[in-house]
N, C-alpha and C positions, 0 to 999 in steps of 0.2 A: 413768383412764378406763376404764369397763366396756366390755365387747364391744358391748353393745346401744347405748350412747351413742357409740361410735366408728362403728358402722354407720350410725346416725342422721346423724351429722356428715358421713360420706362421701356418704350419699344426698342431703343437702342441698346439698353442694358440687357434685355432678353436676347436680342440678337447676338450681342457679344457673348453673353453667357452660352447661347447655343452653339456657337462657333468654338468656344473654348471645350465645350464638352464633347465635341466630336471626336477628338482623339481618345477620349476616355471611353465613350460608348463603342467606338471601333475596337479598342483593346479588349473590352469585355466581351463583345460578340466573337472576335477571333479566339479568345481563350475558350469560350463556350463551344465553338465549333471544332476546336482541336480537341477539347475534352471529350465530346461525343464521338469524334472520329476514332480516337484512341482506344475508347472502350468498345465500340462496334467493331473495329478491325484489330482486335488484340492479337498480339503474337509474342511468343516467348522471347524474354530478353529485353523488352522494351522498358523504359523509364516510367513510372507512374505519371499519368497526365496531370496538369495544373487544374485544380478545382476552380470553376468560374468565380471571379470576385472582382470588385472595382480595383482599379490601379492604385497604387501607393499603399492604401490602407488595408488592401486585400480582405482576408477574413477575420481580421483581429478582433473586432468587437463581437462577433458571433462566437468565435473561439473563447474569448474570455468571459463573456456574460450570458451566453446561452449554450454552454458547453456541451450538455448531454445531447440535446436535440440537434445541435450543429453537427457534432462528431458522428451521430448515427446517421444522419442524412448525407453527410460528406463521403462516408465509407461504404455507401450503398449505391449501386447502379443496376437499374432494371431488376430490382427486388433480390440482387445478390451482393454479398460483400466484395469489395475491391480494394485496391490500394491507389492512394491519391496523394498528391502534393498540395498542401494548403499554404497560401501566401499570407504572411503576417507583415506587420509594420516595419519590423527590423530584419527579419529573415524568413526562411520557409521551413516546413517541416513535413516529412513524408509519413503519412498515416498508413501503417501496415495492419490490415485487418483479416485477410484470408487466413484460416487456420494452417493451411500447408505453408504459406509464407512465414507465419508467425513461428511454427515449428522449425523451419528452416533458420530463422534467426538464431533461435536458441543453440542450434548446432554449429554455427559458423563462429570459429574463434576470432575473426576480425570484427564481429558485432558483439563482443563480450564486455566491452568497456562502457560503464555508466558515467565517465569522467564529465561528460557535457552536463549532465543534470546535476552532478556535484557542483560544478562550477555555477551554474545558474542558481542552485538553492542556497549555496554558501553566500553568494553575493547579495541576492535579493531577499532571501527569506531569513538567513541566519546571521546576516550583518557582518561578514568577514571583511576586513579592509583589503584594498586592492593590492598591497604588497604581498599579502598572503594568498590572494587568488592567482597571482602569477605562476606559482607552482603547479597549479591545476591546469591552467590553460596552456602551459608549455609541455605538459607531459603527453607525448603521443606514443609512449612505450608499451601500453596495454596493461591489463591486470594480471598477466601471467609471470611466473617466475623468470622465464625467459623473455627478454624484451623483444619487441618487434625489430626485425632486421634493418628497417628504414629509419628507426629512431636513434637520436644521439643524446638522449636524456642521460645524465650522470646517474649511477646506481643509487646514491643517496637521496636523489630527488625524484625517484620513481614513485610519486605519491599515490598513483592508482594502484599499483601492485602492492605497495607497502600497507596501505589502507585496507584493501581487500584481504590481503593474508592475515593481517592482524585480527579482522572481524571473523575470518574463517577459524582461526585457531581459538579465539575467545568464546565463540558462540556454537561450537560443534563439538562432538566427541566428549572426552572426559571433562573438559572445562564446562561445556553446556550442562552436563548432568549435575555438577557440583552446584552451579548457579541455580538450577531448578530445584535441587534438594533444599537449598536455602529459601527459595520462593515458597515452597510448601509450608515450611516452618512459620515464616513472616505472615503468610496469608492466614493460617489458622489462628495465630496470635491476634492478628487484626480483627477478624471475626469474633474472637473471644471478647475484645474490648467493646464490641457493639452491645454486649449484655442482652443478648437474645435468649429468652426462656421459652417456657412452654406455652405461654400466652401470646396472642397475636399482638404484634407492634405495627402501628401504622407508619409508613415511610413515604415522604413526598416525592421521591424521584429514584427510580431504579438505576439510571446512568450515574447519578451521583454517588449512590451505594457502591457501585463498582469502581468508580474513580477512587473513591476513599479507601477501598479495601485491596482491590486487585491492582489499582495503578501505583499505590505506595509500596506494595509487595514487589512489584516489578522494579521500581526505583531503587529500593533498598538492596534487593538482591544482587543487582547489577553494579550499583555505584556505592553501596555502603550506606550505614546510617549517618555518617557526618555530614554528608551533603544536605540532608534535610534537617539535622539537628542544628546546625549552624545558620541555616536559611529557613525559617519556620514558614515563610510565605512562598517557598519554592513551588509546591504543588499547585497551589491556587494560581500563581503567576503562569505556570506551564499551561494550565488549561484556558486561561485568559489568552495567552499567546496563541494557543491552538485555534481559538475562535478568529484570531486576526491573521493566521497564516494566509488565508484565501486573499486578503487585501495586499499583503506583502508580495505574494506570487504574481499579482497583477501589476507589480511595479509602480503602485501609486505613490505620489510624493508625500512627504512627511506632513505638510500642512493640511492635507485631506485625510490622513490616518495617523494623527498624533499619538493616540493610545497604543496603536501597534508598535511604534517605534519605542514608545517608553517601556512598555512591558518587555520588549526584547532586550532593551538595555539593562533593565533590572535583573533579567536572567543571566545575561553575560557577565554582569558584575558579580552575581551570586556564585556563578561557576568559578570565576576566578578567586572569589574568597575561599572556596572549597580548595582549590590548588594550593593556596597559601597555608591554609589550615592543615591539609594532608601532609604537605612538606615538612612542616614544623613538628608534627606528631608521629609520623610513620616511623617505625622501627622494624627491622627484619623479624625481631621477636614477636611482633603483633601479628604475623602471618601464620595462618593455619597451613602446616606443612603439606597436608594432604590435599586441600582445595586451593591453596595459594590465595586465599580470600583474606582481607583485612578490613578492620572496621573504618579505615580512612579512606582508602581508594576503592574499596569493594573488590570487584574482580581484578585479577592480575592483568587483564586486558587493558584496563584503565592505566596502570602503571607503565605498561609496555608502550602504550599509545602516547603517553607523554613523552617518553624518551625518543621514540620513533618520529613523531611529529615535529618536536622541537629541534631535530637534527636536519630538518629540510629547509632549504633556502627560503627566507621570507616569513617563516613561521615564529610566532611569538605567543606569549599567553592569550592575548586578545584573539589571535587567529585561531589558536586550538580550542578557545572557548567556543568560537562559532561552529567549529566542527563537532564538539561534544554536545552543543545544544542541538544540532542536527541529529546526532545519534540518540540523545535522550528523547527528543520529540518523537522519532521514529519508533523508538522502543516501546513507548507508553501509549501513545495516542492512537495507535492501530489495534493493539492487542486488547485494550480495554473495551472498546465498543464491540469488537468481534466476540469477546467473551460474553459481554452482556446480551447481545442479540441471540447468541447461541442458547443461553440459558433462558431468555425470554420465550423463544419458540417452544422449548421443552415444557417449561411450566405453563404456557398458555393453552397447551393441548393435553387434557387429562390422560387420553388414550396413549399418547406419545410418552408422557411422563411415566406411565405404568410400564410401558415397554422398555424404556431406558433403564429404569430401576431393576427390572427383572434381568435385563441383559447384562448388567454390570455387577449383579449380585455377587458373583464369585471372584470379583476384582477388588472389592473394597472391604474394609473391616473397621471395627471401632473398639477400643479397649478403654477402660477407665483411666489407665495411666497415661497412654499416649494419645488418645483420642482417635480421630479419623486417620486412616492410612489407605493407600491404594497401590496396587501393582500396576505400574505403568506399562510393563511388557504386555499385560493382559488388556489393559484399557486400550492401548494403541491398536488392538486386534479386534476390538468390538465393531462389527460391521455397521450397526444402526447409529452408534454415537459418531463414528467416522463420516457416515453419510450426513447426518445433521451438521456436523462441523464444516464439511465441504460445501453443502448447500447454503449455509450461512454466509460463507465467504464469497460463493458464486453470486449470491443475491445482493451483498451490501459492499463489496470492495470495488472501489471505482478509482483505479490508479492508472496513471501513465507510465509505461516502461520505456525508457529512452535509451537509444544506442547510437553509436557513430563509427564508422569505419574511417579511421584517419589516413590511411594510406592507399586504399584500392577500392574499386567498385565491387560490389557484392550482389550475387544472385539469390533471391529468396522466392520460391515458387516460380511463377512465370515472369517475375519483375527483376529489374536491375536497379540497385540503390547506388547513386553516385558516391564517390569517395568525399569524405569531410563534410557529409550533409547529415542532418539530424533526422533519425527515423524514430517513430514513436508508435507504440502499441497501446490500445485503450482496453484495459480488462473489462470495462463496462460493455463495449461492442462485443468482445469475445464471449462474455458470459450471457448476453441477451440474443445470441445467434439462434434464430428460430429454425433455421435450416439444419442445424446440428443437434441442438439439444432435444431430448425426449420430452414432449408436452403430453403425451397419452392423448393424442386427438383432441387437445383443447382442455382436457380435464385439469391439467397442471401446467398453466402458462409459465414461460420463463421469468414473468414479472412477479410470480408468486412463490412462496416457500412450499417445498414438497419434501418432507423429511426423508422419503424413500427414492429420491431421484438418482442417487448413486448406488442403489441396490440392484444387483444383477441376479435374476433368478433364471436358470437355464430352462426351467419348466414354463416360464411365461415369456413368450416373444415380445411382449409389450413393455418389458422392464428394461432397466439399465439407463444410463445417463444420456446415451446417444439416440438420436431418432432411429428406430428400428428399420426404417426403410432405406437408411443409407448403406452403401456397400462397405463402409468401415465397421458398422455395428454387426452386419452379417458375418465379416470375416472374423471379428472378436468372438462371436458366438461359436464359430466353426472350430475355434482353437481352445475352447473351455476344457479344462482338465478336471472339473469337479461338477457335480450335480447339486451342490448345495448353494443356496443364497448366499451373495457375498457382496462386500463393498469393491466397487470397480471405478478406477479412473483411467482405465486403458483407452488409448485413442484420443486423449484430451491434452496432449502436450501443447497444442496451440488454441485451446478452447477454455480450459480452467486454468487461469494464470494469476491468482491473487498475489502470489509472490514473484511474479516475473517468471523467468526461466533460463536455462542454460547456466553457464559457469558463473555468471553474475546474478543468479537468483538471490533473493534476500537471505543473507547468511544466518538470520535469526529465525527462519521458518520452523525449525525443528523445535526450538525453545517455545516459540509462539504456540505451536500445535499443542505441546505438553501442558502449556499454562491454561489453554482453553479447555482441554479435555479433563484436566485434573480439577479445575475450578467448578466445572459443571458437575463432575462426579461427586465432589464434596458436597455441593449445594443440594442436589437431589437426594443424596444419602442422609444428610444431616438436617435438612430444613424443609419446611413447607412455605411456598411462596405462592400468593395469589396477586396476579397483576390486574388492576383495575382498569387502566386505560389501554386496552389492547389494539385499538385502531389509530395509534399515533402516527403523525407524519414524520418522514425522514428528511433530513436536510441535505440537499444537493448543492449547495453553494460552494462546497470544497471539492466540487468534481475534479478528478484527476489526481487529487492529492492523498487518497487512501480510503479508509473505511468510513462509510456513511455514519452519521450520528443522529440521534433523535432531535427533532425540531423543538418539542415541547417536553415538559416534565411527565414522567410516567409514574403515577402513583401505585403503590403496591402495599401488602402487609406481609409480615414474615414471622414465623415461629419455629422452634426446634421441633423435630419429629418426636412423637411420643412412643417410640418403640414398636410402632406397628409394622 
């Protein structure tokens, strides 16, 4: 090919490419114009506008690989939070970010079902086969006892309601308290096996310490000792799986992430081994008649889930194992880092540690026979401890809360969400909302930890979680019935959302809070901990999937307190 013919060929290719690009460029410019038009001329009841993106692929790559910065940018217009629709390769998602709109979502019964995220999670993350998935995709009856009037799902196939009802009964009220009592005993036993004495012991990683002690206590108290006894590698496999969840969530093929598929298969196999073992050995006589807990199934919730799930069309042991993997992963891999980070902030600040110890002094005790004990009724009322807990979750929980109205359009705030479309709330965006949270004129940015952020002092107009200049904060202060400093989360229904909100808020939130507060109370009362690496980096690769985790190891040393 001569130079002139090569040049002509290149010119023709560029011209052809330019012509082909014209529709895409036009589409992008049109979307951009409509986006600005909709935001500048907003009126109540309109559908959130499409966020500008290239046709076909939309915002897929930004959403999956640059999640935090993309979501923060997409949900902001002219410096204020807004609602927007983002286009992805397969479908679209409505991102709801305004606090008023979020609060309205929690109140609306038609936006109470998380069935869409169940379906996506079970299929792509937890490996459920398609026959099992069919029951989830077919269920449009809602999570309430009374099905939606437009739904025709058979009562025995109402997997949304049946799952939610089972979790509510198993993780709240009397059942939750019995699980928590067992957690306390197991955690103390686990810490005793660490053989920590009066002299300092060097430890390589704080997170590993919490995984081994708190994580195993959560697993055993919920699912019984047999799961771990017959599967000695289950815990290590679970944390390896946790590291791979982000890759599975991106729907990457097996040849790109073979380790993710392999560890998931190991876990699913181990869970089914547990089923077989428990069925062979369980007897009614094994059950504690008060707690309904047994050493094979653990909580009665697991026995009931077996019976309930296997009666639904398309469900077998393999499908139920995927469901249980989701429950196990959710139960353990969020509360462990949340507990660790709460304890980290307490031990990293000597002044805060002293204040916490003083504040909980009347709530804890130690005897030679039973060791450490705590009055949870009192601990749950400790303002500073609650504030530290709430602030830790605000700072580190980066979840997507997903809802879908299967049958009708819904109004939230000034927006209308179409029927049968996925709506999503980012806790990260809500928790980093500088126009709502109190930063005390920049002294305590939302990106930093402030132990007293949730403490409201009637005598100090600059205190409290909400920006004092907002009308909402002023109204809350005007209705105060006490002159004492106190923990406050009033007005934060659409702003502090680590557990989601509304009817389908995380059913394990009450248990998780007790685990975090009790563990921290035990540690500060019984141990001295010195953290060496206080400036560690957090890992945001799992953005949208739960609580952040440390990116590197956190060295520390620990010893028992010497009775001071």
